[in-house]
matplotlib code that plots the C-alpha trace (Angstrom):
import matplotlib.pyplot as plt

x = [-103.8, -106.6, -106.1, -102.3, -99.8, -96.2, -93.1, -89.8, -86.8, -83.3, -80.5, -77.5, -74.0, -72.4, -68.7, -65.9, -62.3, -60.1, -63.1, -64.6, -67.8, -67.2, -69.7, -72.6, -70.7, -73.0, -76.1, -79.4, -82.4, -85.8, -89.0, -92.3, -95.6, -98.8, -102.4, -105.3, -105.1, -108.6, -109.1, -105.4, -103.6, -100.0, -96.9, -93.3, -90.3, -86.7, -83.8, -80.1, -77.0, -74.1, -70.4, -69.2, -65.7, -65.4, -66.2, -68.1, -71.2, -73.1, -76.3, -79.5, -82.7, -86.2, -89.4, -92.7, -95.8, -99.6, -102.6, -105.9, -109.1, -109.9, -113.4, -115.3, -113.2, -110.0, -107.2, -103.7, -100.5, -97.2, -94.0, -90.4, -87.3, -83.9, -80.9, -77.4, -74.6, -71.0, -68.1, -65.4, -63.4, -62.2, -64.4, -67.4, -68.2, -67.5, -64.0, -63.0, -61.7, -65.1, -66.7, -64.1, -65.4, -68.8, -70.3, -72.2, -70.1, -72.8, -73.4, -77.1, -79.8, -83.3, -86.3, -89.8, -92.9, -96.4, -99.3, -103.0, -105.5, -108.8, -111.5, -112.6, -115.1, -115.7, -113.1, -110.7, -108.2, -105.9, -102.7, -100.2, -96.9, -94.0, -90.7, -87.6, -84.2, -81.3, -78.2, -75.6, -75.6, -75.3, -77.4, -81.0, -83.2, -86.8, -89.2, -92.8, -95.4, -99.0, -100.7, -104.0, -105.2, -108.3, -109.6, -110.9, -111.8, -111.1, -107.7, -106.7, -105.7, -104.4, -102.2, -100.4, -98.4, -95.7, -92.8, -90.0, -86.8, -84.2, -81.0, -79.0, -75.3, -74.2, -74.0, -76.4, -74.5, -75.2, -76.0, -73.1, -70.5, -67.2, -65.8, -62.3, -62.4, -59.7, -58.0, -61.1, -63.1, -66.8, -69.2, -72.8, -72.1, -72.6, -69.8, -69.7, -70.0, -71.4, -73.1, -74.3, -77.9, -79.4, -83.0, -85.0, -88.5, -90.5, -93.7, -95.0, -97.9, -98.8, -101.1, -101.0, -102.8, -103.1, -103.1]
y = [176.9, 174.4, 173.0, 172.7, 174.5, 175.0, 176.3, 177.5, 178.6, 179.5, 180.9, 183.0, 181.6, 181.0, 181.0, 183.3, 182.8, 185.9, 188.1, 186.6, 184.5, 180.9, 179.8, 178.0, 177.1, 176.6, 177.5, 175.7, 175.3, 173.5, 173.0, 171.3, 170.7, 169.1, 168.9, 166.5, 164.4, 162.7, 161.0, 160.9, 163.7, 163.8, 165.5, 165.9, 167.7, 168.3, 169.9, 170.3, 171.7, 172.8, 172.4, 173.9, 174.4, 170.7, 169.7, 166.7, 168.3, 168.6, 166.5, 166.3, 164.6, 164.1, 162.7, 161.6, 160.3, 160.1, 159.3, 157.9, 156.8, 153.2, 152.9, 154.8, 155.3, 153.7, 155.5, 154.3, 156.1, 155.5, 157.4, 157.2, 159.2, 159.2, 161.2, 161.4, 162.9, 163.9, 161.7, 164.2, 163.7, 166.6, 165.7, 164.9, 161.7, 158.0, 156.4, 152.8, 153.1, 153.9, 151.0, 148.6, 149.6, 148.4, 152.0, 153.0, 155.3, 157.9, 157.5, 157.2, 156.2, 155.1, 154.7, 154.0, 154.1, 152.6, 153.6, 152.9, 154.9, 153.7, 156.1, 154.6, 157.3, 160.8, 162.2, 159.1, 157.9, 154.8, 154.9, 152.2, 153.0, 151.1, 152.4, 150.8, 152.2, 150.5, 152.5, 150.2, 146.7, 144.9, 147.2, 147.8, 149.9, 149.6, 151.7, 150.7, 152.6, 152.6, 155.9, 156.8, 160.4, 161.9, 165.4, 167.3, 170.3, 171.5, 173.0, 170.5, 166.9, 164.4, 161.5, 158.4, 155.7, 152.9, 152.8, 150.3, 150.8, 148.3, 148.6, 145.6, 145.6, 148.9, 150.9, 153.7, 157.1, 160.7, 161.9, 164.1, 162.4, 161.7, 158.1, 157.3, 154.1, 153.0, 156.4, 158.3, 160.5, 159.6, 162.4, 161.5, 157.8, 155.1, 153.2, 149.8, 147.1, 143.9, 141.4, 143.9, 145.0, 147.9, 148.3, 150.8, 151.0, 154.3, 155.4, 158.9, 160.9, 164.5, 167.3, 169.3, 172.7, 174.9, 178.6]
z = [92.7, 92.1, 95.6, 95.2, 97.4, 96.4, 98.5, 97.1, 99.3, 98.0, 100.2, 99.2, 99.0, 102.4, 102.0, 100.7, 99.4, 99.5, 99.9, 96.6, 96.6, 95.8, 93.3, 94.9, 98.0, 100.9, 98.8, 100.0, 98.0, 98.7, 96.8, 97.6, 96.1, 97.7, 96.6, 95.4, 92.4, 92.3, 95.6, 96.3, 98.3, 96.8, 98.0, 96.7, 97.7, 96.7, 98.6, 98.0, 99.9, 97.8, 98.8, 102.0, 103.2, 104.0, 100.5, 101.9, 103.3, 100.1, 99.7, 97.6, 98.5, 97.2, 98.8, 97.1, 98.8, 98.9, 101.0, 99.7, 101.5, 100.5, 102.3, 104.9, 107.9, 106.5, 104.6, 103.4, 102.8, 101.3, 100.6, 99.3, 100.3, 98.7, 100.0, 98.5, 100.4, 99.7, 100.8, 101.6, 98.5, 96.5, 93.5, 95.9, 94.2, 94.9, 94.9, 94.7, 98.2, 99.4, 97.3, 98.9, 102.3, 101.4, 101.1, 98.0, 95.7, 95.8, 99.6, 99.1, 101.5, 100.2, 102.5, 102.1, 104.4, 104.5, 106.8, 107.5, 109.5, 111.1, 112.3, 115.4, 116.0, 114.8, 117.1, 117.5, 115.0, 115.2, 113.0, 112.1, 110.3, 109.1, 107.6, 106.1, 105.0, 103.3, 104.0, 102.5, 101.2, 104.6, 106.7, 107.2, 109.4, 110.3, 112.2, 113.4, 115.4, 116.5, 117.5, 119.0, 118.4, 119.8, 118.8, 121.8, 119.6, 116.1, 117.3, 120.1, 119.9, 122.5, 121.3, 122.6, 120.9, 120.9, 118.7, 117.8, 115.9, 114.9, 113.0, 111.7, 110.7, 112.0, 115.3, 115.7, 115.1, 114.5, 111.0, 109.9, 111.9, 110.1, 110.0, 108.6, 106.5, 104.1, 104.4, 103.1, 105.2, 105.0, 105.8, 106.8, 106.8, 109.5, 111.2, 109.6, 112.3, 110.4, 112.7, 115.4, 116.0, 117.9, 118.8, 120.7, 122.1, 122.8, 124.4, 123.5, 124.5, 124.3, 123.4, 120.1, 119.7, 116.7, 117.4]

ax = plt.figure().add_subplot(projection="3d")
ax.plot(x, y, z, "-o")
ax.set_aspect("equal")
plt.show()
């Protein structure tokens, strides 16, 4: 409608107790909206997962962002993402034990990203992006990449790029892994290891085709 596109998805409940549905347990919902607002293309999204049997797997998250041309051949973009996960307690909220272990009571991660694009020619575009995330007070994660994209046709593109990621204050783990700290199970939280750092470099290239 008026250039905007919206998406809505809701699932059924996904758990039973004694053959009776548990209210909202396991239910997933997601909503998104994107479209033009003057010269700016904006997008927004929200999703949520209700309690599962583990009572620590619930989460909510939202994202907002936009892209705007600033002059011929140059555009900028920015975005913000926030995710709040459960912590495995019966109430599904923060406890003093979790706070004592330097993890936010709501187990929240906030991230933002900035990007700029240069049109080198009608078919070739250079992209540079930066993203940063603050998981807990003594941790930070940054990602940077530079991409070159060439349009061979209206439906086929080739691309190549360099990427760098750095995480300070924690070991790199798998989202969704459980870590015992202070006697409390922490779902979707990193393993605290202050003073350590992990970094990775990546080279990527490929072909993207729209059918």
